[in-house]
N, C-alpha and C positions, 0 to 999 in steps of 0.2 A: 441296549445301550444305556450306560449310566447317565445321570443327570448332567454331569460335567461334559461328557463327550457329546451329548446332544446339543448343548449350548455352543460348544466350539464348532460343531458341524454347521449350525445355522450362521455363525459368524463367518466361517469360511465360505459358505455359499453366498452370503451377502457381499463379501469382498470380491468374489469371483464375478457376480452379477454387476457390481459397481464398476469393475474394471472393464468388462465387456460393454456396459452401457456408455462408458467414457470413450472407449477406443473405437466402437462401431461407427460413429459419425465421421471420425477422422479417416478411417479406412475407406468408408463408402465415398467420401468426397474425393479422395485420391483416385478411386477407381472410375467414378462417373463424371468427373469434371472434364470440360473440353480442354484439349491439349493443343492449342494453337498459339504458341508464343510469338510475339512480334516485337519490334523495336519500341513501339508505343506502349505496349503492355509491360515491358521490362523497365521502363522509366519509373522513377519514384513519382508519386502523385504530388503535384505542385499547384493545385487549384485550377487546373486547366492552362496554366501558363508554362512557358518554357523555362528551363533551368537557367539561373543566373549565378555565375561564380561557383566556387567550390563548396561542398557541403561541410568540409572540415575547417571551419573557421574558429578562432579562439574567442571565447566570451570573457568578459570581465569577471573576476572572481567574486565581485559583489553580488552578482546574480545568484550564485550558489550560497553565499552567506545569507541573503534574504530568504532563500528557499529553506535553509536549515533553521533559521529563526522561526519562520512560519510553521514548519513541521513540529518544532518543539511546542509551540503554543497550541497547535491543533491536537497534539497528543494530550496536552493538559486538559483541553475541553473534553476529549473523549474519556479521560479518567475522572473528571469532576462530575459529568452528567449522571452516570449511574450512582455515584456516591451521594449526590444531592437527592436522588429519587428515594433512597432508603436512609436518609440522614437521621430521621427520628428514631429508627431502630438500632442505629450503630452505637450511639453513646458518645461520651466525652473523649474516649481514647481515639476514636476515628476522627473526631474533630481536630484533636492535637496533631495526629498524623497528617491530615490534609493541610493544616496550617504550616507544618514543617515543609511539606512538599511545595506549597505555594511560596514559602519564604526562599527555598532553594532556587526556584524559578525566578523569583523577583531579584535575587542576588545576581543570577545569570544575566537578566535583562539589564541591570545596572552596569554590570561588567561590559557587556556588549555596547551599551550606550556610551560609557566612558572611553572605550577604545575608538569611538566614532565610526563604528562599522555599520550603523544604521543610516548614515548620511549618503545621499545619492550624489556622486561626483560625476 
């Protein structure tokens, strides 16, 4: 076997073992689990209490807006943390890029604030 073929053989074996390792618990749990469905087991879990009302209720759109704004700022933190760790090695260009990124996010925050979407009604 040449060098390239041996490398691809190991990669193929790795993917095969990874697939088997991921699928084996799923198949084993389907085979060995107890199969005694009942009305109580088929109900959705509600902290031990009975169901009240329909599960398909409409929520106010503001809940989703809050969630989106939260996700935007969480992504910002996820991107800033590794940047801050290696800040001294990155130089001035990385500082300018991060300043532009933060400015865009700040403009978005001002926009959302001006639209009064951050107020709880």
